C-alpha positions as CSV (number, residue, x, y, z in Angstrom):
1,M,0.0,0.0,0.0
2,S,1.4,3.4,-0.9
3,T,2.7,5.7,1.9
4,L,2.2,9.4,1.6
5,S,3.9,12.4,3.1
6,R,2.7,13.6,6.5
7,S,1.7,16.9,4.9
8,P,-2.1,17.4,4.7
9,V,-1.5,19.3,1.5
10,V,-0.3,16.0,-0.1
11,G,-3.5,14.3,1.1
12,A,-5.6,17.0,-0.5
13,A,-3.5,16.7,-3.7
14,V,-4.1,13.0,-3.8
15,A,-7.9,13.6,-3.4
16,A,-7.8,16.2,-6.1
17,A,-5.9,13.9,-8.5
18,A,-8.4,11.1,-7.8
19,L,-11.3,13.4,-8.6
20,A,-9.7,14.3,-11.9
21,M,-9.4,10.6,-12.9
22,P,-11.8,9.3,-15.5
23,A,-14.8,7.4,-14.2
24,A,-13.5,4.1,-15.5
25,A,-10.4,4.4,-13.4
26,L,-12.6,4.7,-10.3
27,A,-14.4,1.4,-10.7
28,H,-13.3,0.3,-7.3
29,P,-12.0,2.1,-4.2
30,S,-8.5,3.2,-3.7
31,V,-7.2,3.5,-0.2
32,Y,-3.9,5.2,0.6
33,A,-2.4,5.1,4.1
34,S,-0.3,7.8,5.7
35,S,1.0,8.5,9.2
36,A,0.6,11.8,11.0
37,P,1.2,13.1,14.5
38,A,-1.8,13.4,16.7
39,G,-2.7,14.4,20.3
40,C,0.3,16.7,20.5
41,T,0.9,19.1,23.4
42,A,3.3,22.0,23.4
43,P,6.1,21.7,25.9
44,A,7.2,24.7,28.0
45,T,8.8,27.4,25.8
46,P,11.2,27.6,24.2
47,Y,11.1,24.1,22.6
48,T,12.5,22.5,19.5
49,A,10.5,20.7,16.8
50,A,11.9,17.4,18.0
51,E,10.7,18.1,21.6
52,F,7.2,19.0,20.3
53,L,6.9,15.9,18.1
54,A,8.0,13.8,21.1
55,T,4.7,14.6,22.8
56,C,2.7,13.3,19.8
57,A,1.2,9.9,19.1
58,T,1.4,8.5,15.6
59,Q,-1.9,8.0,13.9
60,T,-2.7,6.2,10.7
61,R,-5.0,8.1,8.3
62,Y,-6.6,6.8,5.1
63,V,-7.3,8.7,1.9
64,F,-10.4,6.8,0.7
65,T,-11.6,7.5,-2.9
66,N,-14.5,5.6,-4.4
67,H,-16.4,6.6,-7.6
68,G,-15.2,10.2,-7.2
69,N,-16.2,10.5,-3.5
70,T,-13.1,11.2,-1.3
71,Y,-12.8,11.0,2.4
72,L,-10.0,11.3,4.9
73,L,-10.5,8.8,7.7
74,R,-8.6,8.6,11.0
75,E,-7.8,5.1,12.4
76,S,-9.7,5.5,15.6
77,N,-11.5,2.2,16.2
78,G,-8.4,0.1,16.6
79,K,-9.4,-2.3,13.8
80,T,-6.6,-2.2,11.2
81,S,-7.9,-4.8,8.8
82,G,-11.1,-6.1,7.3
83,G,-12.3,-2.7,6.3
84,A,-12.6,-1.0,2.9
85,I,-11.1,-3.0,0.0
86,S,-8.3,-1.2,-1.9
87,Y,-7.9,-2.0,-5.6
88,S,-5.3,0.7,-6.2
89,H,-2.7,-1.9,-7.1
90,R,-4.9,-4.4,-8.9
91,P,-3.0,-6.2,-11.7
92,A,-4.5,-5.9,-15.1
93,G,-6.6,-8.9,-16.2
94,I,-8.0,-10.0,-12.9
95,A,-11.7,-10.7,-13.2
96,A,-14.0,-8.6,-11.1
97,A,-15.6,-11.7,-9.7
98,S,-12.3,-12.8,-8.1
99,D,-11.3,-9.3,-6.8
100,F,-12.9,-9.8,-3.5
101,N,-11.1,-13.1,-2.8
102,V,-7.8,-11.7,-3.8
103,F,-7.9,-8.3,-2.1
104,A,-10.2,-8.8,0.9
105,L,-9.9,-12.3,2.3
106,P,-6.9,-13.4,4.4
107,P,-4.2,-14.5,4.0
108,E,-3.8,-12.9,0.5
109,G,-5.6,-9.6,1.3
110,P,-7.0,-8.7,4.7
111,A,-8.4,-5.5,3.3
112,T,-7.5,-2.1,4.7
113,G,-8.2,-0.6,8.1
114,A,-10.4,2.1,6.6
115,Q,-13.9,1.6,8.0
116,P,-16.4,4.4,7.4
117,H,-19.3,2.3,8.8
118,A,-20.0,0.8,12.2
119,T,-19.9,-3.1,12.2
120,C,-21.0,-6.0,14.4
121,D,-18.3,-8.7,14.6
122,V,-20.5,-11.8,14.8
123,A,-20.3,-15.1,12.8
124,A,-23.7,-14.4,11.1
125,L,-22.4,-11.3,9.4
126,N,-18.8,-12.4,8.7
127,T,-19.1,-15.0,6.0
128,P,-18.0,-14.0,2.5
129,A,-21.4,-14.9,1.1
130,V,-23.2,-12.5,3.5
131,I,-20.6,-9.8,3.0
132,R,-20.9,-10.0,-0.7
133,S,-24.7,-10.3,-0.7
134,W,-25.4,-6.6,-0.1
135,Q,-22.8,-5.6,-2.7
136,G,-23.4,-7.9,-5.7
137,V,-20.5,-8.5,-8.1
138,D,-18.8,-5.2,-7.2
139,P,-17.7,-5.4,-3.6
140,F,-16.2,-2.3,-2.0
141,Y,-16.2,-3.4,1.7
142,A,-15.0,-6.5,3.5
143,Y,-17.9,-6.2,6.0
144,V,-21.6,-5.6,6.4
145,P,-22.4,-2.2,7.9
146,F,-24.3,-2.2,11.2
147,Q,-26.0,1.1,11.0
148,R,-29.1,2.4,9.3
149,T,-27.7,5.4,7.5
150,A,-25.4,5.7,4.5
151,V,-22.1,7.7,4.9
152,G,-22.0,9.1,1.3
153,I,-19.1,7.0,-0.1
154,D,-21.2,5.5,-2.9
155,D,-23.1,3.4,-0.4
156,N,-26.8,2.8,0.0
157,A,-28.3,1.6,3.3
158,A,-31.1,-0.1,1.3
159,G,-28.5,-2.6,0.2
160,W,-27.5,-3.9,3.7
161,L,-30.5,-3.3,6.0
162,G,-32.4,-6.4,4.7
163,V,-29.2,-8.5,4.8
164,V,-28.6,-7.6,8.5
165,Q,-32.2,-8.4,9.4
166,T,-32.2,-11.7,7.5
167,A,-28.8,-12.8,9.0
168,T,-29.4,-11.7,12.6
169,G,-33.0,-10.8,13.1
170,V,-32.1,-7.2,14.0
171,N,-34.2,-4.5,12.3
172,L,-31.7,-1.6,12.3
173,G,-34.5,0.7,11.3
174,A,-35.9,0.3,14.8
175,V,-32.6,0.6,16.6
176,P,-31.3,4.0,17.8
177,D,-28.8,5.1,15.2
178,T,-26.1,5.8,17.8
179,D,-23.0,3.9,19.0
180,A,-24.9,3.1,22.3
181,G,-28.0,1.8,20.5
182,R,-26.2,-0.2,17.8
183,G,-23.8,-1.5,20.4
184,A,-26.5,-2.9,22.6
185,A,-28.3,-4.5,19.6
186,C,-25.0,-6.1,18.4
187,E,-23.9,-7.4,21.8
188,A,-27.2,-9.1,22.4
189,L,-26.7,-11.4,19.4
190,P,-25.6,-15.0,19.8
191,G,-21.8,-15.3,20.0
192,A,-21.3,-11.6,20.6
193,N,-19.3,-10.1,23.5
194,A,-18.5,-6.6,24.8
195,G,-16.0,-6.0,21.9
196,S,-18.1,-7.2,19.1
197,Y,-19.5,-3.8,18.2
198,V,-16.9,-1.7,16.3
199,P,-17.7,2.0,15.8
200,A,-16.8,3.6,12.5
201,D,-13.4,5.3,12.1
202,L,-13.6,9.0,12.6
203,T,-14.0,11.1,9.5
204,Q,-11.5,13.9,9.4
205,N,-12.3,15.4,6.0
206,T,-14.9,14.7,3.3
207,L,-15.1,15.6,-0.3
208,A,-17.3,18.5,0.7
209,S,-14.7,19.9,3.1
210,W,-11.8,19.4,0.6
211,S,-13.7,21.2,-2.0
212,S,-14.7,24.0,0.4
213,G,-12.0,26.2,-1.0
214,Q,-13.4,25.9,-4.5
215,V,-16.9,26.5,-3.2
216,H,-15.6,29.6,-1.4
217,L,-14.1,30.9,-4.7
218,A,-17.3,30.2,-6.5
219,T,-19.5,32.0,-3.9
220,A,-17.2,34.7,-2.6
221,A,-18.4,37.2,-5.1
222,L,-22.0,36.4,-4.2
223,E,-21.3,36.6,-0.5
224,E,-19.6,39.9,-1.0
225,K,-22.6,41.2,-2.9
226,L,-24.9,40.0,-0.1
227,A,-22.7,41.8,2.5
228,G,-22.8,45.0,0.4
229,K,-26.6,44.9,0.2
230,D,-26.8,44.4,3.9
231,A,-24.6,47.4,4.4
232,Q,-26.8,49.5,2.1
233,I,-29.9,48.6,4.1
234,A,-28.1,49.5,7.3
235,A,-27.0,52.8,5.9
236,L,-30.5,53.6,4.5
237,S,-32.1,52.7,7.9
238,A,-29.6,54.8,9.8
239,S,-30.1,57.8,7.5
240,G,-33.4,58.7,9.2
241,T,-35.1,59.3,5.9
242,V,-37.1,56.1,5.6
243,G,-40.7,57.1,5.3
244,A,-39.9,60.8,5.1
245,S,-41.8,62.9,2.5
246,G,-40.2,62.6,-0.9
247,S,-37.9,59.7,0.2
248,N,-37.6,56.5,-1.7
249,S,-35.4,54.8,1.0
250,A,-38.2,52.4,2.0
251,E,-38.6,51.3,-1.6
252,Q,-34.8,50.8,-1.9
253,I,-34.7,48.7,1.3
254,S,-37.6,46.6,0.1
255,A,-35.9,46.0,-3.3
256,L,-32.6,45.2,-1.6
257,Q,-34.3,42.7,0.8
258,A,-35.9,41.0,-2.2
259,Q,-32.6,40.7,-4.0
260,I,-30.9,39.3,-0.8
261,A,-33.7,36.7,-0.4
262,A,-33.3,35.6,-4.1
263,L,-29.5,35.3,-3.7
264,R,-29.7,33.3,-0.5
265,L,-32.3,31.1,-2.0
266,D,-29.9,30.2,-4.8
267,L,-27.3,29.1,-2.2
268,R,-29.7,26.5,-0.6
269,S,-28.6,22.9,-0.3
270,L,-30.9,20.1,-1.4
271,K,-33.0,18.6,1.3
272,L,-35.4,15.7,0.9
273,A,-37.9,14.9,3.7
274,L,-39.9,11.7,4.2
275,P,-43.4,11.6,5.7
276,S,-43.7,11.1,9.5
277,R,-45.5,7.9,8.8
278,I,-43.6,5.5,6.5
279,P,-46.0,3.2,4.5
280,S,-45.8,-0.5,4.3
281,P,-44.5,-2.1,1.1
282,G,-48.2,-2.7,0.2
283,G,-49.1,0.8,1.1
284,L,-46.3,2.1,-1.2
285,A,-47.6,-0.1,-4.0
286,R,-51.2,1.3,-3.6
287,N,-50.6,5.0,-2.8
288,G,-46.9,5.8,-3.3
289,I,-45.0,7.9,-0.8
290,A,-45.5,11.6,-0.1
291,L,-42.3,13.6,-0.1
292,T,-41.2,17.2,0.4
293,L,-38.1,18.8,-1.2
294,A,-36.3,22.0,-0.6
295,G,-33.4,23.5,-2.6
296,P,-32.5,26.2,-5.1
297,A,-35.5,27.9,-6.7
298,K,-36.8,26.6,-10.0
299,R,-34.3,23.8,-10.3
300,T,-35.3,20.5,-11.8
301,V,-34.5,17.6,-9.4
302,S,-34.3,13.9,-10.3
303,V,-35.9,11.8,-7.5
304,R,-35.7,8.0,-7.3
305,A,-36.8,5.4,-4.7
306,L,-34.6,2.3,-4.6
307,I,-34.2,-1.0,-2.7
308,G,-31.2,-3.3,-2.4
309,A,-30.2,-5.6,-5.2
310,A,-30.9,-8.7,-3.2
311,Q,-34.3,-7.4,-2.1
312,A,-35.2,-6.6,-5.7
313,K,-34.2,-10.1,-6.9
314,K,-36.3,-11.7,-4.1
315,L,-39.4,-9.7,-5.2
316,G,-38.8,-10.7,-8.9
317,L,-37.9,-7.2,-10.0
318,R,-35.4,-6.5,-12.7
319,S,-34.4,-3.2,-11.3
320,R,-33.6,-1.8,-7.9
321,V,-35.4,1.5,-8.9
322,L,-39.0,1.3,-7.7
323,A,-40.0,4.8,-8.8
324,G,-38.5,7.9,-10.5
325,K,-39.7,11.4,-11.1
326,S,-38.5,14.8,-12.2
327,V,-39.6,17.5,-9.8
328,V,-39.4,21.3,-10.5
329,L,-38.8,23.3,-7.4
330,G,-41.1,26.4,-7.0
331,A,-40.1,30.0,-6.8
332,D,-39.7,29.6,-3.1
333,G,-37.4,26.5,-3.6
334,D,-39.9,24.1,-2.2
335,A,-42.0,21.2,-3.7
336,A,-44.4,18.6,-2.3
337,F,-45.2,15.5,-4.4
338,I,-46.1,11.8,-4.4
339,L,-43.6,9.3,-5.7
340,T,-45.5,6.4,-7.3
341,P,-43.9,3.0,-8.1
342,T,-44.0,1.6,-11.6
343,K,-46.5,-1.1,-12.4
344,A,-43.9,-3.8,-12.2
345,A,-42.5,-2.4,-8.9
346,A,-46.0,-2.2,-7.4
347,A,-46.6,-5.8,-8.3
348,G,-43.4,-6.9,-6.6
349,L,-44.1,-4.7,-3.5
350,R,-47.4,-6.5,-3.0
351,K,-45.5,-9.8,-2.6
352,A,-43.2,-8.4,0.1
353,K,-43.5,-9.9,3.6
354,G,-42.4,-7.9,6.6
355,S,-40.4,-4.8,6.4
356,L,-38.3,-3.5,3.5
357,A,-35.3,-1.1,3.4
358,L,-35.9,1.9,1.2
359,A,-33.6,4.7,0.0
360,V,-34.8,7.8,-1.7
361,D,-32.3,9.8,-3.7
362,A,-32.6,13.4,-5.0
363,A,-30.0,15.1,-7.3
364,T,-29.7,18.3,-9.3
365,G,-26.5,19.7,-10.8
366,D,-24.0,20.0,-8.0
367,R,-26.4,19.1,-5.2
368,H,-27.4,15.7,-3.9
369,N,-29.4,14.3,-0.9
370,L,-30.2,10.7,0.1
371,V,-32.5,9.5,2.9
372,S,-33.3,6.0,4.1
373,A,-36.3,4.5,5.7
374,T,-37.8,1.1,6.5
375,L,-41.1,0.3,4.8
376,G,-43.5,-1.2,7.4
377,G,-40.8,-1.0,10.1
């Protein structure tokens, strides 16, 4: 595995380079490990660099890139193998079907220590067949996540929630999505002990934080314009002429406030909201699911409802996508609508027994949001 410099600039450069790679080159994750000082304390002054570094612990960090999503993880859970699979040194010609065996399974490849999800280390979830079942023929992780939310590294909770419930009987949709809640559910399983639950490694930086400099450059002029308009309003208000005979200050302020509102609306992130009552699979088949969406005004947003590949196969569906719709946000940036499954998906949903993990995905331009739920949970 490649070793990088300790400089965080190098880590960012690696991330930027990975993002610039063609999509075909990012078919599988690349995980690069580096060492960096952590937990340092400054000795009494004056002190040398060597004296300062002597107070530090050495921490492993992982630059994790998958399908253009880049995270910097800190090795914080003490598990240094069995995590994300790195294909960064995959020899040419190895079939995708054999990648998992070569790179993830010991002794040939114990996978890396990068673990962006919490896990439960019990026999029911540790077999290669179960690990692969939520990922199909394109495995990225050498484990089954034990949490109900995705982390944003090309993962989808709908893929593993059903697998966890089938293998262990645990419905993660009904478990508090905290380390304490997940830990209690894990340690109650047969064969588990106090160390079976493994929290996720800490996230130090995400793609969003790495690109924040670019975002700042793109929005700095807009923010400056907003600040200027705020200053104009303050000056007009302080002039004492608002409402005075022959003054147009009130009109100016009103116009400026409208411009500010429009500018701030354009900066909104995309936010998808599920209803307070999640339908059952049969209810979704009959009536669809009511959703609300907020984001930049008048944008066209692509919305999809999906289930895991294994669940789709079990229901006799050719596609994981149950429903899709293009939604145009209003002038206020909001929209309310019902997402209705296709005829084939509705027929499959009517066959479903028990609960079903669902993910709803919304995307427009540079903005994306994904939420997860359990149908009938």
